[in-house]
C-alpha positions as CSV (number, residue, x, y, z in Angstrom):
1,X,14.4,7.9,16.5
2,X,11.6,10.0,17.2
3,X,9.3,7.2,19.2
4,X,10.9,8.2,22.4
5,X,10.5,12.0,21.9
6,X,6.9,12.1,20.7
7,X,5.9,9.4,23.2
8,X,4.9,6.5,20.6
9,X,5.2,3.0,21.6
10,X,6.0,2.2,17.9
11,X,5.8,4.2,14.3
12,X,2.8,5.5,13.7
13,X,3.2,5.7,9.7
14,X,4.6,2.8,8.4
15,X,4.7,2.4,4.5
16,X,4.3,-1.4,4.9
17,X,0.5,-2.5,4.9
18,X,-0.2,-3.5,8.6
19,X,-3.8,-4.4,9.4
20,X,-3.0,-3.6,13.0
21,X,-3.2,0.1,11.8
22,X,-6.2,-0.3,9.6
23,X,-8.8,2.6,10.0
24,X,-11.9,1.7,8.3
25,X,-13.3,4.8,6.5
26,X,-16.8,4.4,5.0
27,X,-15.3,3.6,1.9
28,X,-13.1,1.0,3.3
29,X,-15.5,-0.5,5.4
30,X,-17.8,-0.9,2.5
31,X,-14.9,-2.6,0.4
32,X,-14.4,-5.2,3.1
33,X,-18.1,-5.6,3.4
34,X,-18.2,-6.4,-0.1
35,X,-15.1,-8.8,0.2
36,X,-16.7,-10.6,3.1
37,X,-20.1,-11.0,1.2
38,X,-18.2,-12.5,-2.1
39,X,-16.4,-14.9,-0.1
40,X,-19.2,-16.4,2.1
41,X,-21.9,-16.4,-0.6
42,X,-19.4,-18.4,-2.5
43,X,-19.2,-15.6,-5.4
44,X,-17.0,-17.1,-8.3
45,X,-15.5,-13.7,-9.1
46,X,-14.8,-10.5,-7.0
47,X,-12.8,-7.6,-8.1
48,X,-11.3,-4.6,-5.9
49,X,-9.8,-1.6,-7.5
50,X,-8.3,1.6,-6.3
51,X,-5.0,3.8,-7.1
52,X,-1.8,3.0,-5.7
53,X,-1.6,3.4,-2.0
54,X,-5.0,3.7,-1.1
55,X,-5.1,0.5,1.2
56,X,-5.9,-2.3,-1.1
57,X,-3.4,-4.5,0.0
58,X,-4.2,-3.8,3.9
59,X,-7.9,-4.7,3.3
60,X,-6.9,-7.8,1.8
61,X,-4.4,-8.9,4.8
62,X,-7.3,-8.0,7.1
63,X,-9.5,-10.3,5.0
64,X,-7.1,-13.1,5.3
65,X,-6.9,-12.6,9.0
66,X,-10.9,-13.1,9.2
67,X,-11.1,-16.0,6.9
68,X,-12.1,-19.1,8.6
69,X,-10.1,-22.4,8.7
70,X,-12.2,-24.1,6.0
71,X,-10.8,-21.9,3.3
72,X,-7.8,-22.8,1.0
73,X,-6.0,-19.5,0.3
74,X,-3.4,-18.7,-2.6
75,X,-2.3,-15.3,-3.0
76,X,-0.4,-14.7,-6.3
77,X,1.8,-11.4,-6.5
78,X,3.7,-11.6,-9.6
79,X,1.5,-11.2,-12.5
80,X,4.0,-10.4,-15.2
81,X,3.9,-13.9,-16.3
82,X,2.4,-15.7,-19.1
83,X,-0.9,-17.7,-18.9
84,X,1.2,-21.1,-18.7
85,X,3.3,-19.4,-15.8
86,X,0.5,-18.0,-14.1
87,X,-1.1,-21.9,-13.3
88,X,2.2,-23.1,-12.4
89,X,2.4,-20.0,-9.4
90,X,-1.3,-20.8,-8.5
91,X,-0.4,-24.4,-8.1
92,X,2.8,-23.6,-6.2
93,X,0.8,-21.0,-4.1
94,X,-1.9,-23.9,-3.0
95,X,1.7,-26.1,-2.2
96,X,0.7,-28.4,-5.1
97,X,3.5,-30.0,-7.3
98,X,3.7,-28.7,-11.0
99,X,3.4,-31.7,-13.3
100,X,5.9,-32.1,-16.5
101,X,3.0,-32.4,-18.8
102,X,2.7,-28.5,-19.2
103,X,-0.7,-26.6,-19.2
104,X,-2.8,-29.5,-19.6
105,X,-1.2,-31.2,-16.8
106,X,-1.6,-28.0,-14.3
107,X,-5.2,-27.9,-14.6
108,X,-5.7,-31.6,-14.5
109,X,-3.9,-31.1,-11.2
110,X,-5.6,-27.9,-9.9
111,X,-9.1,-29.9,-10.8
112,X,-8.2,-32.9,-8.7
113,X,-7.1,-30.6,-5.7
114,X,-10.2,-28.7,-6.1
115,X,-12.7,-31.6,-5.9
116,X,-10.9,-33.0,-3.0
117,X,-11.4,-29.8,-1.1
118,X,-15.0,-29.4,-2.1
119,X,-15.4,-33.4,-1.0
120,X,-14.3,-32.4,2.5
121,X,-16.8,-29.4,2.8
122,X,-13.9,-27.0,2.3
123,X,-14.0,-23.8,-0.2
124,X,-10.9,-22.4,-2.1
125,X,-9.8,-18.8,-2.7
126,X,-7.6,-17.4,-5.1
127,X,-6.4,-13.6,-4.8
128,X,-4.5,-12.2,-7.6
129,X,-2.8,-8.8,-6.7
130,X,-1.5,-6.4,-9.2
131,X,-4.0,-8.0,-11.8
132,X,-3.7,-4.9,-13.8
133,X,-0.6,-6.5,-15.2
134,X,-2.1,-9.7,-16.2
135,X,-2.0,-10.3,-20.0
136,X,-5.3,-10.5,-22.0
137,X,-4.2,-14.4,-22.3
138,X,-3.8,-14.6,-18.6
139,X,-7.2,-13.2,-17.7
140,X,-8.5,-15.5,-20.1
141,X,-6.9,-18.7,-18.2
142,X,-8.2,-17.1,-14.9
143,X,-11.7,-16.9,-16.6
144,X,-11.6,-20.7,-17.6
145,X,-10.7,-21.5,-14.3
146,X,-14.3,-20.4,-13.3
147,X,-15.5,-23.4,-15.4
148,X,-14.1,-25.8,-12.5
149,X,-17.4,-26.0,-10.5
150,X,-19.8,-28.6,-8.9
151,X,-23.4,-28.6,-9.8
152,X,-24.4,-25.2,-8.2
153,X,-21.3,-23.7,-6.6
154,X,-18.0,-23.0,-8.1
155,X,-14.9,-24.9,-7.2
156,X,-12.7,-22.0,-6.8
157,X,-13.2,-18.4,-5.8
158,X,-11.2,-15.8,-7.5
159,X,-10.6,-12.0,-6.0
160,X,-8.8,-9.9,-8.6
161,X,-7.3,-7.0,-7.0
162,X,-5.6,-3.8,-8.7
163,X,-5.4,-0.4,-10.0
164,X,-7.9,1.4,-12.1
165,X,-6.4,0.1,-15.2
166,X,-7.6,-3.4,-14.5
167,X,-11.3,-1.7,-14.6
168,X,-10.4,-0.6,-18.2
169,X,-9.0,-3.8,-19.6
170,X,-11.9,-5.8,-18.0
171,X,-14.0,-3.9,-20.2
172,X,-12.2,-5.1,-23.3
173,X,-14.6,-6.9,-25.7
174,X,-12.1,-9.9,-25.9
175,X,-12.8,-10.4,-22.1
176,X,-16.5,-10.0,-22.3
177,X,-17.1,-13.4,-20.9
178,X,-14.9,-12.6,-17.7
179,X,-16.4,-9.4,-17.1
180,X,-20.1,-10.9,-17.2
181,X,-19.2,-13.5,-14.4
182,X,-17.9,-10.4,-12.1
183,X,-20.8,-10.6,-9.4
184,X,-19.4,-8.4,-7.0
185,X,-16.8,-5.3,-7.4
186,X,-15.7,-2.2,-5.7
187,X,-13.6,1.0,-6.5
188,X,-11.6,2.2,-3.5
189,X,-11.6,5.9,-3.7
190,X,-8.8,8.5,-2.1
191,X,-9.6,9.6,1.5
192,X,-11.6,13.2,1.9
193,X,-10.0,15.8,3.6
194,X,-12.2,14.8,6.7
195,X,-11.2,11.3,6.6
196,X,-7.8,12.4,6.1
197,X,-7.7,14.1,9.9
198,X,-9.6,11.2,11.3
199,X,-6.9,8.7,9.5
200,X,-3.9,10.7,11.0
201,X,-5.6,10.9,14.4
202,X,-6.4,7.0,14.4
203,X,-2.5,5.8,13.6
204,X,-1.4,8.3,16.2
205,X,-3.5,6.8,18.8
206,X,-2.8,3.2,17.9
207,X,0.9,4.0,17.9
208,X,0.4,5.0,21.5
209,X,0.0,8.8,21.4
210,X,-2.7,10.6,23.3
211,X,-1.7,13.9,21.9
212,X,-4.5,14.3,19.4
213,X,-3.3,17.8,18.4
214,X,0.4,16.8,17.2
215,X,-0.9,17.7,14.0
216,X,-2.4,21.0,13.6
217,X,-5.2,21.7,11.3
218,X,-3.5,23.6,9.1
219,X,-1.0,21.0,8.9
220,X,-3.4,18.5,7.9
221,X,-4.8,20.5,5.4
222,X,-1.4,20.9,3.6
223,X,-1.1,17.0,4.1
224,X,-4.4,16.6,2.2
225,X,-3.7,18.8,-0.4
226,X,-0.2,17.5,-1.3
227,X,-1.3,13.6,-0.8
228,X,-4.6,14.0,-2.9
229,X,-5.9,11.7,0.0
230,X,-3.8,8.7,-0.8
231,X,-3.0,6.9,2.6
232,X,0.6,5.8,1.4
233,X,1.7,9.4,0.6
234,X,0.2,10.5,3.8
235,X,2.4,8.2,5.7
236,X,5.4,9.5,3.7
237,X,4.8,12.8,4.5
238,X,3.8,12.3,8.1
239,X,7.0,10.1,8.8
240,X,9.1,12.9,7.2
241,X,7.3,15.7,9.4
242,X,7.8,13.9,12.6
243,X,11.6,13.3,11.7
244,X,11.8,17.0,11.2
245,X,10.2,18.2,14.3
246,X,12.2,15.6,16.1
247,X,15.6,17.5,14.7
248,X,14.1,21.0,15.8
249,X,12.6,19.5,19.0
250,X,9.1,20.8,18.3
251,X,6.2,19.3,20.3
252,X,3.6,20.3,17.4
253,X,3.9,19.5,13.7
254,X,2.6,22.6,12.0
255,X,2.2,24.0,8.4
256,X,5.5,25.3,8.1
257,X,6.7,21.8,8.7
258,X,4.7,20.0,6.0
259,X,5.6,22.8,3.7
260,X,9.3,22.1,4.5
261,X,9.0,18.6,4.0
262,X,7.3,18.9,0.6
263,X,9.6,21.6,-0.6
264,X,12.5,19.4,0.2
265,X,10.5,16.7,-1.9
266,X,9.7,18.9,-4.7
267,X,11.9,17.0,-7.4
268,X,10.0,13.6,-6.4
269,X,6.5,15.1,-7.8
270,X,4.3,13.8,-4.8
271,X,0.9,14.6,-6.3
272,X,-1.6,12.2,-6.4
273,X,-1.7,10.0,-9.1
274,X,-4.7,10.7,-11.5
275,X,-7.3,8.0,-12.5
276,X,-6.2,7.1,-15.6
277,X,-8.7,4.6,-16.5
278,X,-11.5,7.0,-15.9
279,X,-10.2,9.4,-18.3
280,X,-10.7,7.1,-21.2
281,X,-14.4,6.9,-22.1
282,X,-14.6,3.4,-24.0
283,X,-17.4,3.0,-27.0
284,X,-20.2,0.7,-26.5
285,X,-20.7,-2.8,-27.3
286,X,-21.8,-2.0,-30.7
287,X,-18.1,-1.6,-31.9
288,X,-17.2,-5.3,-31.8
289,X,-16.0,-6.4,-34.9
290,X,-14.8,-3.3,-36.1
291,X,-11.1,-3.5,-36.4
292,X,-10.3,0.3,-36.6
293,X,-11.8,0.8,-33.3
294,X,-10.5,-2.3,-31.8
295,X,-7.0,-1.2,-32.6
296,X,-7.7,2.3,-31.1
297,X,-8.8,0.4,-28.0
298,X,-5.9,-1.5,-27.8
299,X,-3.5,1.8,-28.5
300,X,-5.5,3.4,-25.5
301,X,-4.8,0.1,-23.3
302,X,-1.1,0.2,-23.9
303,X,-1.1,3.8,-22.8
304,X,-2.9,3.2,-19.8
305,X,-0.8,0.2,-18.8
306,X,2.6,2.3,-19.5
307,X,0.9,5.1,-17.2
308,X,0.2,2.8,-14.8
309,X,3.6,1.2,-14.6
310,X,5.0,4.9,-14.7
311,X,3.0,6.0,-11.8
312,X,4.3,2.6,-9.8
313,X,7.9,3.5,-10.4
314,X,7.4,6.9,-9.1
315,X,5.9,5.7,-5.7
316,X,8.7,3.3,-5.5
317,X,11.1,6.3,-6.1
318,X,9.3,8.1,-3.4
319,X,10.2,5.5,-0.9
320,X,13.7,5.1,-2.0
321,X,14.2,8.8,-1.6
322,X,12.3,9.2,1.6
323,X,15.0,6.7,3.2
324,X,17.8,8.8,1.8
325,X,16.3,11.9,3.2
326,X,16.2,10.1,6.6
327,X,19.8,9.1,6.3
328,X,20.7,12.9,6.1
329,X,19.0,13.9,8.9
330,X,20.5,11.2,10.9
331,X,23.6,12.5,9.7
332,X,22.9,16.0,10.8
333,X,21.8,14.9,14.1
334,X,24.9,13.1,14.6
335,X,27.0,16.4,13.6
336,X,25.0,18.2,16.0
337,X,25.8,15.7,18.9
338,X,29.5,16.0,17.8
339,X,29.0,19.8,18.0
340,X,27.5,19.6,21.5
341,X,30.2,17.4,22.9
342,X,33.0,19.4,21.9
343,X,31.2,22.3,23.7
344,X,30.6,20.1,26.6
345,X,34.5,19.3,26.7
346,X,35.2,22.9,26.5
347,X,32.8,23.7,29.4
348,X,34.2,21.1,31.5
349,X,38.2,22.0,30.9
350,X,36.8,25.7,31.8
351,X,35.2,24.2,35.3
352,X,38.4,22.4,35.8
353,X,40.5,25.6,35.5
354,X,37.9,27.2,37.7
355,X,38.2,24.6,40.3
356,X,42.0,24.8,40.5
357,X,42.0,28.4,40.4
358,X,39.6,28.2,43.6
359,X,41.6,25.8,45.2
360,X,44.7,27.6,44.9
361,X,43.2,30.7,46.0
362,X,41.6,28.6,49.2
363,X,45.1,27.5,50.1
364,X,46.9,30.8,49.7
365,X,44.0,32.0,52.0
366,X,44.5,29.4,54.6
367,X,48.5,29.6,54.6
368,X,48.4,33.4,54.5
């Protein structure tokens, strides 16, 4: 509803990842380069991690736009599944029929498919998003897929994408064989203050605005402070700020608007999520086989998974409530419009009374 007011051709701060708005900071450019290198150099395993909302999915969409037609791609998003269900999902994404022979049949079907594609000179890529939710058995199943290879090339390339908990999980001693096969990995960090300012300006330009001072410097600083440099939260706050600015007919979004937005969302706790995986120091490889330390590691892993899931739920709640705030503002605008109409009707009645009185006076003068 604010597009016309601010001169946008489309909304600049979508929550849904959109490669058309991709802003390549040095971090994102490096991450994309790693992904492209891993794909073109036939690397078996590539890992991309980052906090919720840092732009991982947008990068993957950008990568898929650049992939040549000789690459068969399957993308798996549902990772809260068993190892056998995961194999069935992979077959489904490759548009293969799931056999009735169970796991052995799935592996045989997938192997035959990969051999056929390799013989045709095509590469095969499997992208697993939200990989931090995969069970140990599912991750081990993915490792086993890497055994499907020709004399010198893997028959399938695997890209694991997930939150920081994925890095912690991959350091588990039971997954040592998997982690040793990861040739390329990158962790996508949040934006800096300078990058946040450039990110906001970029999205405004892409949306069609030529006003590079729509958000004041102080407003940008507040946005960075309250978002922690997480692009998704920046989008949430900026979108709400533009709605607030439109309601009050403000041509500039300043610090007070951002503070107003944040104040209205205080109960949502919009602070940037912490890097839980970075806060846990893992023992070195010398502890393998020590049952007590292994149990401790498993306990810490459960804690990481719980905190990761909790953070994800909070982000989803943020998005849901943000829509609720918009509805509230729409109702407010509707009330304002109704009040304006009532005032206009009163003025119209008053104007008609004056016109009638004027006509009557003129008539009396003419007849007098």
